C-alpha positions in Angstrom: -0.1 0.0 -0.1 2.2 2.8 0.9 4.8 1.4 -2.1 1.9 2.1 -4.0 1.4 5.4 -2.8 4.5 6.6 -3.2 5.2 5.6 -6.6 2.5 7.5 -7.7 3.3 10.0 -6.0 7.0 9.7 -7.6 5.1 9.1 -11.0 3.4 12.8 -10.8 6.5 14.8 -9.3 9.2 13.6 -10.5 8.4 11.0 -13.3 9.3 7.5 -12.2 11.0 5.1 -15.5 8.8 2.6 -14.2 5.2 1.8 -13.2 6.3 -1.3 -11.1 7.0 -1.2 -7.4 10.5 -1.3 -6.2 11.9 -3.8 -4.3 11.6 -4.6 -0.9 14.4 -5.5 1.6 14.3 -9.0 2.9 16.8 -12.0 3.8 16.6 -15.3 5.2 18.0 -14.9 8.8 18.4 -18.6 8.2 21.8 -17.7 6.5 23.0 -15.8 9.7 24.9 -19.2 11.6 24.4 -17.7 15.1 21.3 -17.8 17.1 21.3 -14.6 19.3 21.2 -16.2 22.2 23.1 -13.9 24.4 23.5 -10.0 24.5 27.3 -10.2 23.1 25.8 -12.5 20.4 23.4 -10.0 19.4 26.5 -7.6 19.7 28.6 -9.9 16.9 25.7 -10.1 14.5 25.2 -6.7 14.6 28.0 -5.1 14.1 28.3 -7.5 11.0 24.9 -5.6 9.8 26.3 -2.5 11.0 29.7 -3.3 8.6 27.6 -4.1 5.3 24.9 -1.7 5.4 28.4 1.0 5.3 29.9 -1.0 3.0 26.5 -0.5 0.9 26.4 3.6 2.2 29.9 4.1 0.7 29.8 2.5 -2.4 26.2 4.8 -3.5 28.1 7.7 -2.8 30.6 7.0 -5.2 27.9 7.5 -7.8 27.0 10.8 -10.1 23.7 12.0 -9.9 23.1 9.9 -13.2 23.9 7.0 -12.2 21.9 7.0 -8.9 18.7 8.1 -10.4 18.4 5.9 -12.5 19.7 3.1 -10.2 16.5 4.4 -7.9 14.1 4.2 -10.6 13.8 7.8 -10.6 13.9 10.9 -13.5 15.2 13.6 -11.2 16.1 13.4 -7.6 16.6 15.7 -4.8 20.6 15.1 -4.7 21.1 17.5 -1.5 18.6 15.8 0.7 20.2 12.4 -0.3 23.3 13.7 0.9 22.0 15.0 4.2 20.6 11.4 4.6 23.8 10.4 4.1 25.6 12.5 6.7 22.8 11.6 9.3 23.1 7.6 8.1 26.7 7.9 8.7 26.3 9.1 12.4 24.2 6.9 13.4 26.2 3.5 12.2 29.6 5.1 14.1 27.8 5.9 17.5 25.4 2.0 16.8 29.3 0.1 16.1 30.8 2.0 19.1 28.3 0.8 21.2 28.1 -2.9 19.5 32.2 -3.2 20.1 31.8 -2.8 23.5 31.3 -6.8 24.1 34.2 -7.1 21.6 36.1 -8.5 25.0 33.4 -11.5 25.0 33.4 -12.2 21.4 35.8 -10.6 19.1 34.3 -11.5 15.8 33.6 -8.0 13.3 35.8 -6.4 16.0 38.1 -4.0 13.8 40.3 -1.0 14.4 37.3 1.4 14.3 37.7 4.0 16.4 35.8 6.8 15.1 33.6 7.7 12.0 36.9 7.8 9.4 38.1 4.6 10.3 34.7 2.9 10.0 34.5 4.5 6.6 38.2 3.2 5.8 37.1 0.1 7.1 34.0 -0.6 5.4 35.8 0.1 1.8 37.5 -3.2 2.3 35.1 -4.8 4.3 34.5 -8.5 2.9 34.1 -12.0 4.4 36.0 -14.8 3.2 34.9 -18.0 1.5 35.8 -20.1 4.1 34.9 -18.1 6.8 32.2 -19.2 9.4 29.9 -16.3 8.5 30.4 -17.3 4.4 26.3 -18.2 3.8 26.0 -15.0 5.2 27.6 -12.3 3.2 26.2 -12.3 -0.6 22.5 -12.4 1.1 23.5 -9.8 4.0 24.9 -7.3 0.8 22.1 -7.7 -1.2 19.7 -6.4 1.4 21.4 -3.9 2.3 22.3 -2.8 -0.9 18.0 -2.8 -1.3 17.5 -1.6 1.9 19.8 1.6 1.7 17.5 2.4 -1.8 14.5 2.3 0.3 15.8 5.1 2.3 17.7 7.1 -0.4 14.4 7.0 -2.7 12.6 8.6 0.0 14.9 11.4 0.6 15.2 11.7 -3.5 11.8 12.8 -2.9 11.8 15.4 -0.8 10.4 17.7 -0.2 7.5 17.2 -2.3 6.9 14.0 -0.7 7.7 13.7 3.3 8.5 10.9 4.7 10.1 9.2 7.8 13.4 9.6 6.8 13.6 13.5 7.4 12.2 15.0 10.8 10.4 18.5 9.9 10.2 19.7 13.8 10.9 19.1 17.3 8.0 17.8 17.8 8.4 15.0 15.4 10.4 11.3 17.1 11.3 8.1 15.2 13.1 6.5 17.8 16.4 7.4 17.4 16.2 8.8 21.2 15.3 5.9 22.6 18.4 4.2 24.8 20.7 1.7 22.8 18.3 -1.9 22.7 15.5 -0.5 23.8 12.8 -0.7 20.9 9.2 0.4 20.9 6.9 -1.9 19.2 3.5 0.1 17.1 0.9 -1.2 14.9 -0.8 0.8 12.1 -4.1 0.9 10.9 -6.6 -0.5 13.1 -8.8 -1.5 14.2 -9.1 -4.6 11.6 -12.4 -4.1 10.3 -13.9 -7.1 11.8 -13.3 -9.1 14.8 -10.1 -11.0 14.8 -7.0 -9.4 13.7 -6.5 -6.6 16.5 -8.5 -9.3 18.8 -5.2 -11.4 18.3 -2.8 -9.2 18.8 -4.1 -7.3 22.4 -4.7 -10.3 23.8 -1.6 -12.1 22.4 0.6 -8.9 24.2 -1.3 -9.3 27.2 -0.5 -12.7 27.8 3.7 -11.9 27.1 2.6 -8.9 29.4 3.5 -6.5 27.0 2.0 -3.5 25.5 2.5 -1.4 22.3 0.9 1.6 20.2 -1.7 1.1 18.3 -2.2 4.0 15.8 -5.9 4.1 14.8 -8.2 4.8 11.9 -10.7 7.2 13.3 -13.5 5.7 10.8 -12.5 2.2 11.2 -12.5 2.8 15.3 -16.0 4.5 14.8 -17.2 1.5 12.9 -16.3 -0.7 16.0 -17.8 1.4 18.2 -20.8 1.3 16.1 -20.8 -2.7 17.0 -22.9 -3.5 19.9 -20.4 -7.0 19.8 -16.7 -4.5 20.5 -15.9 -3.7 23.9 -13.3 -1.1 22.8 -11.9 -1.1 26.3 -11.1 -4.6 26.2 -10.1 -4.8 23.4 -7.4 -2.2 24.1 -6.7 -3.0 27.9 -3.4 -2.1 28.8 -2.5 -0.8 25.3 -1.3 3.0 24.2 -4.0 4.1 21.1 -2.8 7.1 19.0 -4.6 7.9 15.6 -3.8 8.1 12.5 -6.1 10.7 11.1 -10.0 9.7 10.3 -9.4 8.1 6.8 -5.8 6.1 5.9 -4.7 9.0 3.4 -2.2 11.6 2.8 -2.0 14.8 5.2 0.4 16.5 3.2 -2.1 17.5 1.0 -6.0 17.2 2.7 -7.5 20.1 2.8 -9.0 18.8 5.9 -6.2 17.3 7.0 -6.4 19.2 10.8 -10.6 18.2 10.8 -9.2 14.6 10.1 -6.9 14.7 13.3 -9.3 16.4 15.9 -12.1 14.3 14.8 -9.7 11.2 15.5 -8.5 12.6 18.6 -12.1 13.2 19.8 -13.6 9.9 19.2 -10.5 8.5 20.9 -10.7 10.5 24.1 -13.8 9.7 24.5 -14.1 6.0 23.8 -10.5 5.3 24.9 -10.1 7.5 27.8 -7.6 5.6 29.6 -5.3 4.2 26.8 -5.3 7.6 24.4 -1.6 8.7 24.2 -1.3 12.0 22.1 0.2 11.0 19.4 -0.3 11.9 15.5 1.3 8.4 13.0 1.1 9.8 9.6 -0.6 8.1 6.8 2.6 6.8 4.5 4.4 9.2 6.6 3.6 12.1 4.6 2.7 15.6 6.9 2.8 19.4 6.0 6.1 20.8 6.7 3.9 24.1 8.0 2.3 21.9 10.4 4.0 22.2 13.5 2.2 25.5 15.1 -0.9 22.8 14.9 1.1 20.1 16.8 2.0 22.2 19.5 -1.3 24.0 19.7 -2.7 20.4 20.2 -0.1 19.0 22.1 0.2 16.6 20.0 3.7 15.0 18.9 4.1 13.3 15.7 5.5 9.8 16.0 7.0 8.2 12.8 9.3 5.3 12.9 12.8 3.6 11.8 11.9 -0.1 11.4 9.6 -1.0 8.9 8.4 -4.5 8.7 6.7 -4.0 5.3 4.2 -6.4 6.4 1.4 -4.8 4.1 3.7 -5.3 0.8 3.0 -8.4 -1.2 6.3 -8.7 -1.6 6.6 -10.4 1.6 5.6 -13.2 3.8 5.0 -12.9 7.3 8.3 -14.5 8.2 10.3 -12.5 5.7 8.7 -9.9 6.9 9.6 -10.8 10.5 13.2 -11.4 9.0 13.4 -8.2 8.0 12.5 -6.5 11.4 15.3 -8.4 13.1 17.6 -7.7 10.5 17.0 -3.7 11.1 16.8 -4.0 14.9 20.5 -5.3 14.8 20.9 -2.7 12.3 19.8 0.5 14.1 20.2 -1.3 17.7 17.3 1.1 19.1 14.1 2.7 17.9 10.7 2.1 16.9 9.2 -0.7 15.1 5.5 -0.5 12.9 3.3 -3.7 11.9 0.0 -3.7 11.3 -2.5 -5.1 13.2 -4.9 -5.3 10.2 -2.4 -7.8 8.5 -2.8 -11.3 8.7 1.2 -11.4 8.5 1.7 -9.7 12.0 -0.2 -12.6 14.5 3.0 -14.7 13.3 5.3 -12.5 12.7 5.5 -10.3 16.1 5.5 -14.4 17.8 8.3 -15.1 16.0 10.4 -12.1 16.6 9.8 -12.3 20.3 10.9 -15.7 20.7 14.0 -14.9 18.0 15.1 -11.7 20.7 14.3 -13.3 23.8 17.6 -14.4 25.3 19.2 -11.0 23.1 19.6 -8.3 25.7 16.8 -6.5 24.0 14.5 -4.7 25.9 10.9 -3.2 25.1 9.8 0.5 25.5 6.5 0.6 27.9 4.5 2.7 25.4 3.5 4.9 28.2 6.5 5.9 29.2 7.5 6.5 25.2 4.3 8.7 25.1 5.1 10.6 27.9 8.7 11.1 27.2 9.4 15.0 25.6 
């Protein structure tokens, strides 16, 4: 859904070269030979992902504007926006590698002579895995994943500022999870509640059994339809969870004339139906919002809640397992942040349990949704 919307916008704005959706990054985690059964093993895998993404990022910088546009499938690109994103990615990669190398005394795999950003770039330029290495089976799939994932990010930056997205913050009232401590993640769900009884119920019930919570960003119209059905007890449905808003309809709030009304109507509904669950967070559909919207959000005491780990579980290109494996790979790369699934998607019902099982002994934590909402 999101890729299709961005593609249509790109066709209208820049004239994309093809009408087919761009590829979505995924990887078979079975190519990685070790389970994440300890914090040190998490760090080993994290160092490898960071180095491989850094290699892909460095290689992309050797392309000129024409070559990069062709690679991204666009006729025109905003190179300044791309370079700004690259700078932020490098800073985060260095910070994350520095954290990941703190456990090198326990396991020295992928521990290189990296003391600053410059040395990270130097190591990335020559990073390779020998064919007889214990990790050799991961090398080619890992590089392919990070090249494709990098293209996803660069494509979003290339469309700015005409098309806003989650890769760039537009004001101090916007958050994407980068402010969270190392190894801490927030679990979120979009587009709910499910139209029929089932999807949202299954996810909230599962989380309660795990003694976990998440932030559910609801569509006002969907919630109203559920509220109109006598058999739906909304307070029981979202018990213990946080509920933010995505607007009255799932549509871009960047060009919608009544975008403010969409948000206000949804907030009023959630505050009325779920006063104990409401959190003052707005998640823009497709990540698209107006650059001049800060004053409105400030007046309404709302924060814009973006994300940095996209499961792509709403993409027809990925299975539930591929979506879960994608998220785990990005958790290793970014080490903290906001994960987004869709409780309306059947894929999330199996992807989330798999993800929690795979990370149960890895030393990561899940941020309480109420604490995240209270933070400024």
